[in-house]
N, C-alpha and C positions, 0 to 999 in steps of 0.2 A: 609340303604336299608330297605324300608317298605315291610312287608309281603314277606319274602324270600320263604316261602312255596308255594306261588302262582307262583313264578318264577321257582321253581323246578318242579312243576306240569306242567306248560306250556312247559318246556324243555322236560319233559318226553313224553308229548302228541305229540310234534313235532317229536320226534324219532319214535313214533308209526305210525304217518301219513306218514313219509318218507318211512317206510317199506311197509305199506299198508296191506289190508286183503287177498291178493292173496297168494295161497299156493305154487305157482311155481316160485316166485321171489327168487333170491339168491344174496348174496353180498350186501354191504352197498350202493353201487351206488353213482352216482354223487350228487343227491339232498341231501343225508345224509351227505356226506363229506363236501359239501359247507355250509350246515346249521351248522354243528359242528364247522367248521373253523370260520364262522362269529361269533358264540357265543364266541369262545376262543379269537379271536382278539378283539372283543368288550369288553369282560371282562378284557383282558390284558391292553387295553388302559385306562380303568377306574382305574384299579389297579395301573398302573404306574403313572398316573396323580395324584391319591390320595396319593400314597406312596411317590413319590419324593418331594411333597410339604408339606406333613403333617405327615411324618413318626414319627417324634419325638413327636409331639403334640397329634397325634391321632393314637397311636400304636394299640390300641384295635380296633378302627374303621378300620384300615388297615387290621388287621387280619380277621375281619368280612367280609370285601369286598373280601379278598382272598378266604375264604371258599365259599362264595356265588357264585362268578363268575367262579371259577374252578369247582364247583359242577354242574353248568349248562350243560357243555358238557358231564360230567359223567352221568347225568340223561338222557340226550338226547340218548346216546348210550345204556343206560340201557333200555329205552323204545324201541329202535330199536331192540335189540337182544332179548328182552323179547317177542316181537311180532314175531320174527323169530321162537322162541320156540312154541308160541301159534299156529302158522300156520302149524306146523308139523303134518301131517296126521298119524293116527294109521295105522298099517299094514292091519287091516280089512277094514278100510275105503278106502284105496288106491286100494284094490283088488276088492271091491264091485262095479261092473259096472252096473249090472242089477239085477232085482229081481231073487231070487233063493231060493230053499228049504234050510232051515238051522235049527239048534237046538241051543238054547241059554240057558245057566244055569247062574243064578245070584241071588243076594239078592235084594228084593224090598226095594228101598229107598224112594219112593214117590208113591202116588196114586192120580191121577187127575180125577175128575168126569166130565162126559160129558152128554149131553142130550141123546146121542145115545149109551152110554156105559161108558167106563172109560179107562184110560191109566196107565199102570204100568211102572214105571221107575226102571230099573234094574241096579245095580252097581256091580262092581267086576265081570264082565261078562266073561264067557268062552263060546266061540261061535264055533260051528262046521259048516263049510261052505265049500262046494266043497272038501270034504274029508280032510280038514285041520282044525286045531284048532287055534283060534285067541283069544287074550285077548283084551278087550276093556273096557273103563271106564264106559260108560252108553249106554244102548239101551232101546228104548221105545217099550213096548208091547201094541198094540191097541186091545182092546177086545170089541166086540159088545154087545148090550143090551140083547141078548139072554142068556148071561152068567151073572147072578146076582153076584155082588161082595160078598155080605154077605153069600149067599148060597155056593159060592165057597170057602169062608173062607180065602181069601187073606188078609194078614196084613203086615204092615211095618216090615221088618226084616226077613220075610220068605225066605227061599232058594227055588226057583222054577225052573222048566225046561219047556221051551216052544218050540213047533215045528210049523213052518209055513213059509210063504214067507218073506224073509228079503229084505228090500228096502233101497237104499241110499237116502239121502235127496237131492232134486234137486236144483242146483244153478240157479239163474236168468239168462235167455237167452234173455229176452225182456226188453226194457226200461219200467220202472214202475212196473215190476213184483216183487213180494215178493221173496226175496232170502232165501229159506228154508235152504239151505246148510250152509250159513253164520250164520243164526239165531241159528241153533242147534250146529254149531261148537263153537260159543261163549259160549254156555251152556254145552259144553263137551259131547254132545250126538252124537254117531257115526252113528246110523241107527235106523230104525223102523221095527217092525215085526207085521204083522197081523196074530195072533196066531190061528192055527187050532186045536191044542191040547196043553193043559197046565195043569201041575200038581204041587203040593207042594212036594218037595223032603224032606224038613225038616222044620217043623214049628219053629217060633222064640222061643228061649229060652236063656235068658240072662246068665244063669249059664252053658250053654253048651260051653265047651272049645274046642270042635272039630273044630269050625270055628272061625278063627281069626277075631276079631273086631265085633263079633255079639253083644256084650254088648253095643257098640257104638250106636246101633239102638234103644236102650231102650227109650231115650228121644224123638226121632223122632216118635216112636210109641205112646207115651203119647200125643204129640202135634197133631198128626193126629187124635187121638180119640177126642180131644178137638175140632178140626176143623170140624169133622163129626158131633159131638154133636151140635155145634153152627149152622151148616148148617141145620140139621134136625129140630132144634128149630125154625129157621127162616121160613122154609117151613111149619111148624106147624101153624104159626100165620099169614102168609101172603099168598095171591094168588100166583100162580106159576110165573107169569111174574115179579111181584114186588119182590118176594123172590129171584129170580135169580139176580136181580140188587143189592139187599142188601147183598147177599152172596158174590158177586164179590167185593163189597166195604169193607166188613169186613174180609173175609177169603182169598181173592185173587183167588177164584175158579171161573174163567171166563167161563169155559166150559158149565155151566148151564144157561148162559144168553140166553134169547130169541133173535134170530137173527134179527128180525125186530126192536125190541126195541134197540138193540145194534147199528144198523144202524141209527136209529132215533137220538140217543144220539150223534153219530159221525157226522151226517149231521148238527146237531144243535150246534156243537162245544163244547159240554160238556162231551165228552167221557173220559176226564182225571179224572173225579170223580169216574170212575169205577176202577181205579188203586189205590193201596194203596201207598200214597205219604206222603209228609210232613204234609199236612193238617190232614190226618188220624192219623199219628204218634204223631203229636203235640197235637191234641185234646185228644187222649186217654192217651198219655204219661204224658203230663203236668196235665191233669185232675187227673190221678192216683197219681202224685207227690204231688199235692195240698191236695188230700185226706189223704195221708200219713202224710204230715206235720200237717194237722189239727188233726189227731188222735194221732201221736207220738210226734210231735214237735222237732224231731231230723233231722237236715239237712243231715248229712252224711248218716245215715241209709236210709232216704227217697230217696236220690239220688241213692244209690247203688241198692236198691230194684227196683226202677223205671227202671234203666238200665237193670237189669236182666229180668224184665218183658217185656221190649220192645225188647230185644234180643230174648226172647222166642216167642213173638208175631211175629217178623220178620221171625223166623224159621218156625213157624206154617203156615204162609201165603206164604211160598216159597221164601222169600227174593228176590223179584224182585229188579232191579237196583234202582228204585226210593225209594223203602223201605229201601234198604241198605244206600242210601245217607241220608235219613231222620233219620234213627236210629243213624248213626254215628254222624250227626250234633247234635242230641238230647243228645247223650253221652258227646260230647264236651261242650254243654251248661251246663249240670249238673256238669261236672268235674270243669268247671270254677267257678261255684257257691261254690263247696266244698272247693276249694283252694283259694277262694277270689280273682280271677283274672277276668279281663274284658273279655267279649265274643266278638270275632270278627267274624262276619258271613262269610265274604269272605275267611278268613283263614280256618275256619271250612269247608267251601265248598271245598277249595283246598285240604284239608286233606282227605275229603271223596272221592273226585275224585281220588286222588293218591292211596288210599287204594284199591279202586275198580279196578283201572287199573293195579295195581301191581299184583292182583290176576288174572285178565283176561284183557289184554290190548285191545283186540278186542271189548270191550264194547264201545269204542269210536265210533264205527260204528253202534251202537244200537240206534234206534230212541228214546227209552225211556230214555236212558242216556242223550242224547243231550237235550231233552225237559226238563228233570228234572233239570239239572244244569243251563241251560239258564234261566229257570223260576226263580231260586234262585238268579242269578245275577241280573235279572230285578227287582225283589222285593227289593233287597238290594240297588240298585241304586235309586229306587223311594223313599225308606225310607230316604235316604240322602237328596233328594230333599224336601220331606215333612218336615224334620227337618230344612233345610235351610230357607224355607218359613214360618216356624212356623205355619203350618196349624192345626187348632184345630177342625174343623168340622169333626165329626166321619164318616159321610156318604162319604165325599170327601176322607178322609184317607183310607176308605175301598175300594173305587172305584179306586184310583190311582194305587195301586199295581196290580190290574187286568189289567189295561191298560199297565203297564210295562211288565207283563207276555206276553200279546198278541204281543207287539212290539218286545221283545227279542226272542220270540220263532217263529216269523213269518217265517223266512227262513227255519227253521226246519220243520214246519208244511207244507210249500209249497214243500219242498224236500221229504216229506214222503207221503203226501196225494194228492199233486198236485192241491189242491183247498183250499179255505178258506171260513169260515162262516163270512159273513159281519157283522152280528149282534151279534156275540159271545162276542164281547167286552162289549155289553150292557147286555147280558143275564147272563154272568158268575157272576157278582156281586150279582144278585138276587139269583142265585143258591147257592152261598157260604154262604149267610145269614142264610140259613136253614140247613147247613151241620152239625153243632154242634148238633142240636136237632135230626137230622136224624141218625147220627152215635151213639150217646149216647143212644137214645131210642131204636134203632135197636139192639145194643149190649145187653142191658138189657132184651129186649123182647126175643131175640134169646137165651140168656143164661138161662133165667128162664124156657122157654119152652123146651130147650134141656135137662135140668136137671129133671124137674118135669113132663112134658107132660101135660095131662089134669088135671082137678080139679080146686081148688081155685087159686093155683099159676098160672095155665094156663090162668085163667081169667085175672089175673094181667098182664101176658105177653101180652095178646091181647090188654089190655088197653094201654100199652106202644107202641104196634105195630100200634095203630090207627094213631098217627101223622106221622109215617113212611109211611103208605099207602097213606095218603093224600098229603104228600110232594112229593112222587115219582109220583103220578098222576099229580100234578102240574107241575113237571119237564117235564113230557110227553106232557101235553097240551101246555106248553110254547114252547117246540121244534116244535110241530106241527104248532103253530101260527107263529113262526119265519120262518118256511119253506114256509109258504104261502105268505110271504112278497116278493116284487120284489127284485131280485139280492141277495137272501138269501145265495146262494152258488155261488161262482165265481171260475171257473176252471182257474188256473193260470199257470199250467205247472211247471216243475222242474226248479228252478233258476240255472243259471250258477255259477260256483265257483267264478269267478271274480265279479259277481253281489253281491254275498253273502259277499265277503270281503269288497267291497265298502259300502254295506249297514251297516255292523257292524261298519266300520270306521266312517261313517257319523253319525250313531246312538250314538256312543261314544262321538263324538264331540258335538252333540246336548245335551246329558246329562251333559257334562262338562259346556256348555254354560248356561244351566238351573241352575245348581248349583251355577254358578257365577252371576245369576240374570240378564242375557242379553236376554230377551224374543224375540225381533224381529228376531235376528239371528237364534234363535232356530227354529222358524217357517220355515225359509228358509231351514234349515237343514232337517226338516221333509219332505219337498217337494223333496229334493235330495234323501232321503231314499226311498220314494215311487216310484221315477222314475227309479231307477236302475233295477227294475224287469220287465221293458217293454221288451218283447221278440222281438229280431231282427232275422228274418228267412232269409234263402237263397231265391233267386227268385224262385227256383224250388227245391223241396226236395221229396225224395221217401224213404219209409221204408217198407221192407219186413219182416213181423213179423214171429217169430217162434211159430207156433200154432200146433206143432206136425204133425200128418198125416192129413194135410189140407192146406188151402191157405188163405192168407190175405195180402194185400198190401195197404198202405196209401200214397197218393200223395197230396202234397201241392204246388200249383203253382199260382203265382200272387194273393195270398189271397183266392184261391179256394181250398176247401178241398174235396177230393174224396177217398172213401174207395172201394177197389175192392175185393170182396169176404171176408169171415170171418167165418171160421168154422173149426172143427176138428172132426175126428172119434175116436180118442183115448184119448183126454183130456176132462174130464167132466167140464161142465160150462166154456168153453173157453172164452165166452164173459165176464164173471165176473172177471176171474183171469188172462186173457191175453189181450183181446182187450180193455176193459174199462180202466185198468191202463195205457196201452200204450198210448191211446188217451189223457187221462188226463195228463200224463207226457209231452206230446207234446203240451199241452195247447189248445186242440181242443174243442171248444164249439158247433160247428155246422158243419155238413157234407152237402155240397152243393149237393152231389150225392153219392149214393151207387150203384155200378155196380155189379150185380150178374152174373157170367159166366153161372152157371146152379144151380139147386136147390137141389143138393145132400147135405147130412148132413155135409160133410167135407168142404163145402163151405158156408153154411148159418147158422149153429147152433149158432155161436156167434152173427151174425147179428140179429137173432130173440131175443136174450137176450138184445141187445142194444135197440131194438124196445120196448121190455117189460119194460125196466127201463127208457125209455124216455131220455136217454143220449147216445150220444149227439143229438141235434135237427137234424132231417133228412129232407131235403127239397124234395127229390125225390129218388125213387128206380127205377133202369133200368135193364131189363132182356132181354133175346133173344126173338124175335118175336114169336117163336114157343112154348113158355112155356104156358101150358093150364091155362085157367082162374080159374079153381078150384084147382090149385096147393096150397097146404097148406101154403107155404111160402107167396105166393101172397095174399091169403086170410087174413093171420095174419097181414101183412103189411098194407093192406087197412083198416082192422078193427081198426088199430091204427091211422087212419086218414092221412096216408102218401100216396101221389099219386104214382102209379106204371105205368111206360111207357115201351113200347117194342121197341127194336132196331133191325135193320138188317144191313147187309153189305152195306156200302155207307152212312149210317146215321152219322151225326155229332152232338155231344152234345155241346151246347154253354150255357153260363151262364150270367144271368142278375139278375133281381129281383127273378127269379126262373129258374131252368134248363129247356132248351127247346131242342127238337130234330129237326134237319133240315135234309131234304133229300138231299140238296145240300150244299156243304161247304160255310160258310158265307164269304163274301168278305170284304175287309178292309173298315171300316167306313160305312158298309151297315146297314140300319135301317130295323129291322125285323117286328116289330109290335108295335103299340101304341107309336111310336117315341122313343122306347127303344133300345139303342145300346147294342149288345151282343158280348162278347168275343173279340178276336183280332187275327190277323194272327200269333202272336207269340206263342199262346197256343191253341192247338186243341185236342179234344178227338174224334177219328174217329173209328167207328165199321168196322172191316174187315171181320167178320163172325158173324152169319150164313148167307148163301146166301138165298135169298127169294125163289128161284125156286129149291133149292136142297133138296134131301131126305137124312135124317141122320138116322143112325141105332139106336142110343140111345142118352141120354141126354149129355153124355160126348162129343161125336163127334159134337153135335149141340151147343157147348159152345159159348157164346158171347165173341168174341175176340176183344180187343180194342188196338189201338195204341195211345199213348199220346205223343205229341210233343211240346217242348218249344224251340223256336229258332232252334239251331242245336243239341239239346239233345232230345232223343226219347226213349220210353219204349214200348215194345210189351208184352201184358199180354194175355196168350193163354188158360186159363182155363184148361180143360182136353181134349183138342182136340187131334186127332190122325193123322196118316199119310194121310188118305183120306181127312180129313178136311184141313190139311195144304196145300195139293195140290190145293184146291179150293181158299184159301185166299192168297197164296203166290204171286199171280198176283197183289195183291193190295199193296204189299210191294215194293214201288218204290224208296226207298232211304235207306241208311244205318241206322240200328238200333243200338242205344248205348247200351241198356240193354234188354236182353230177359229173361222173366220169363218162364222157360221151362214148357211144358205142362205135365199134369197128374203126377205131383210130380217127374218127371224124369223117366217115363216109357220108356221101350225100343221101344215101338210102337209110340213114339212121337219124336219131334225135329229131323226132317229128314235132310239129307244132302242138299236136295233141298231148304228147308227153311233157313238153315244156309248159303248157298251160296247166296240166295237172300237178306237176312237181314244183314249178315256180322256183328253180334253183337260183341262188345268188351268184354262184361261181360254177363254171364248167371247165373241165380239164380234158384235153385231147392228148393222147400218147401216140406218137408216130416218129418217123425219122425225117431228117432234113432233106428236102428235094426228093422225096420218094416218088416212085414211078406211078403210084396210084392217085397222086394229087391230093393226099390227105394233109391237113383237113380241108374238105371241100368248101369252096366259096358259098355254095347254097346253104350248107349246114351252119357256117359262121354267120350268114345273114339271118338265119332263123334265131340263133342265139342273141344276136344284136337286137332283133325285133322284140325278143322276150326280156330285154334289159338285163341280160346275164353277162357278167364279166368273164372273159374267156382267157385261158392260159394254155399254151402249147409247149410240150416238153422240149422239142428241138430249139425253141427260142428262149425258153426260161430255165432249162435244166430241171433238176429235181424240184418239185413243188411241195412245200411243207405247210401243213395247217396245224394250229394248236388251239385247243378250246379249253378255256378256264372257267366257263360258266357265264351266266348273265346274258345269254343270247348272242354273244359276239365271239368271233374267232379271228386269230391272226393268220395271215398268209405270207409266206416268204419264198423267194426263189434265189437263184444265183445272181439275178439282175434286178430284183424288185422286192420291196417290202410294202405290204398294204394290209388291210383288214376287211373283214366281211361282217354282215349283220344277218 
């Protein structure tokens, strides 16, 4: 059996994935039992076959098979139950539902710098919350820029006490949303505090025996000072933007990055260079190793010193998952040299994954982990191909691994960012050519400037910083040029699990065929790889996003994309952190129409951000006829070059080359203008309010209310209308409604019995924030829905609510916590 370590690692990972990242799952379950049984049966068959036929001749081989195959189920269950342990919440975390005043006492184990302040990571925390004391492993203390770190005197190892608001990390409730709760659970952090008052209880003193373990922070203190010294040196010799990039590359301090430049690197597909990975560790580690060998000529001493140095470097930079993998693999490389054994990259990769996942199995759900290890597998595969074809050209040899990295990480990139950079496969080889000069020159310049400051040595530091500045400027210009090219960024949406499995299976077959030198078949395999990610959507889909105290719904029907509202009054920048990720997750490149019920902040703030970012393309915005021309939302949309149209009750919105409002419903096969056929009788968007001759008391009551119908499936979206408005438009509800988006976030003054009797909805959806000060959804409104036998879903409890209609009068409904169906 070749590479048993890989087999053990795969078994361990399967155990982790069978348990999953959920904190409320319990018991091994059917998937775990089936997987373990298949491993055991498969191993037993191989064992019996090999044992009965070759026991005497191959006794040692039989023993080896025995150990390998019976270890696989053991590793599977080890991964499963290790994940159960990792998912166990601390008492503090399970009781922390909302922000509340608290007092935290703990030891500073790390300090992260940010452009607007810094973050103290406290370990061994004692937290007083709601008159009770809790112990927790880590809590982040966020401090604004008004408190200078050096003036306050905070250092690694100090025992401090902080008072302020303690917040839990929020889990993702929308498709595409960043899961803060899982991210920090992986890193063992229970909560965050915005400190109002903070003081040092006892400064660090390694000889103080009053606090257990204080001496253990001595090394961390030294490494932090080195990190700060290098950071200060970099900022001494480079402009602020370029210094932030180099600081992230060398020290792992990403909080100082310029946000625009960070987004530019991400859009250009080169954001990976900002993370400390194998490239950084290999260049610095192997460079130091060769220097030691040149100076000392002793292999064992050089290897050991290099290992110690890279372990210290990893600790100094925060030991991100990619850094851990790179350092472990470098240690295996040097160990193989010391003992005179061959180095196997895949086995080293498997060992690194196993070590990382033994410490924290949930890293399997971290994008950095998946990107790092898939890149290594891709590079190793391409190296095999290069060796098979005996490629000698240095340019081709450098270019092919970059292609392999792009191919092997493609599903991970799509599943993390929901878009790809089409030209990244060409840009990255150019980027990597200069990385060695960039990192080495940057480290020398920052190191000299950090130690000596100004003077003659400072001049030497600036000389070394010169190439760094020009290389970083070149990177910036290259990304800007790339983004000006057509189709530079393609929104792909999140791939299905089945598509990912098929892709990697096909890619594996392609690589095997290439290694066996059968080129024509490999090209056919690449076509298969590309085709599996083609999205197949239901004929009609609806998504009600969780945007806090606000409203937003997305409808996709017959290839037409419509966004109805998009804003929040309690979530800052809801467009960037909720709407855009959700739309990218769904693979939306274009919105045929954006319908705004009214222009209050909780309905438009996110839409304005979409307009500002020019994503996605918006063909037209539609508002109620009584919205004034000087409304700031209308002005902003028109300034962006997007047409704005006004609708009233009775108008129908139809779609062709562009959306058009008709005052009369379009008839089947009717030609509207310029011989262009619009819409069909199977899909209609009809305004039922506001009435042209009605007088409304405010913007809420004058909400643009629309009914969307596809065959026998229909949705009524009511904005913030009230009882009086409902009385006017209920006469236009002439058939049964499948889904009702209740008005005004579930206010008690909306969703009347009259409306429910006329519409007869099967499902009602209320969009609001958790524990909001308005009491939404109101108990009276919920009681009316219950009396009408209407199944109700609320976004703060269920997260994004998705509906898919395939025909036949039925539709499926799913949320983050529920799967059901409606009729």
